[in-house]
C-alpha angles and dihedrals in degrees: 000000000000095000125033116254093239090060093047091050096046094046092045091050090049092053094047089050090054090048092050090050090053093240110163096185121041135144124251101180128024111216101212115190108182093175142004099212115111138180091225133059104213112186091220093059127064102189095109090053089087119102120268095259089060095043088054093057123101137185109240124235089255093051092050094049090045090054090052091050093048095047098041094200113153093225128054119195114195112202127155147119094320109318094201089068088066106098092210097047094109089056091046092051093046092050092051093048090050085058089052094248119152105233127206106193105200115209142161084222097231089124099027099102091046093050100035094099087065091068131062120213110257138151087245096063129064127178104221104199119200112230123158100184146318123320110303092020092062094039089054092049091054094038095234131098121234097023094114092057093048093048097047091047089053091048091054091050093047091050091047089054092052100255123147107248131184132175121232112208128184120196123209132191093273092061115126109209095216090052093047089051089055089050091052090050091051093048092051087051089059089066097246120159097236148321127258109207127194137175113241108266127211097252100189097216094051118117092219110063096158102077104052116120128247116221091255092051091049092052094047094048094049094044089055092047092051090044089057090045093054096040096049097030093237112188101224120157118204128200091221139083120272091239092055090052089049087052092053088055091057098252097118136044109221130176113215124257101213095176089059091078107028118186128226115185139153091291097050134259105346120229125252105347149329092277102043124052115197103147139317139252127212096227138030090241091055089050092054095042102038101043118095093223093179090063091067134067141069110320091015104069130023094226090060096049098104101028121125097149120148093235089069105028105034091074088053090052093046091052090052090050090055094044096041109025092163090060091055091046091052092054091045093053100039097036132231113311110243101173135059132031122340126231115278111263131221122282111251098188095097099037118133112257119236119239116272091240118029121183126176103259095216092049090049090056091049093050 
């Protein structure tokens, strides 16, 4: 089982509670970024592009726990930057676990073996290790040699100690499905719980803008991956819903649910989502009430045109699973369709154009 039963039950109960209350918009996962500083300089990420005074900033333990209380989501994902650099990360994680939050601590694993003694194995904590391929493929993606070996060694040690471990993999337009399939086989052999897969998103601060996927490229790559999986009976476990995977293969037309994974970072609550930064609010309530949600999404805004990332679309898929469980069961039993026409996509002809020059408002104030 890719996700422990206790997590499935608690998250399911939370969703049903929201449905019974008639809440149309509610968060599933809090994206908590307590710092932007990192010990890598991946070309597909622009977080370390901020000036030193911003990279030196941290959210305190109190601010992190307050964000979790405000948001109320049952799951907290802690990306960065590199969270293990944060000296108070053990206290943050313990505080979240005490509040019965399921924590996914995202890490490049360079510090994982050194810091592992700070964390006790528990169903409420998962180390989500960033790996983008085998050996040289991953090292090239993170622009540093030897990282793959360090990360996989740390994964083995974490699994040996009884920790929940997943791998977070981002695919770009240079991905070769057969090579990715080999990577998935290797990862499963490490004993990890599951894989979180994502199409490379056009993170606007990234230095490498050439390798992000279009929606058509994403669908073709994932169709081929699932074709290989079905044909060769590969035993890959994914930390995502079956309907989201079906969406990646081009079989569903989903609009994103940006409030499903709200982001709290050193600037505040980021509008409108983890991938797009167009201002900040001081409180979660302000984020929900002051954001023009209908202005964002595929076919609505140019920045969203090629996005199929789980942070926006997984909540949509989960909601459909709850509302239409037989539909999810059908895909689970029959498998993901990998042949034939794809679902009709959104019309982009009337989408709102993005400004010619877009700068993060909070960063502009800091500069």
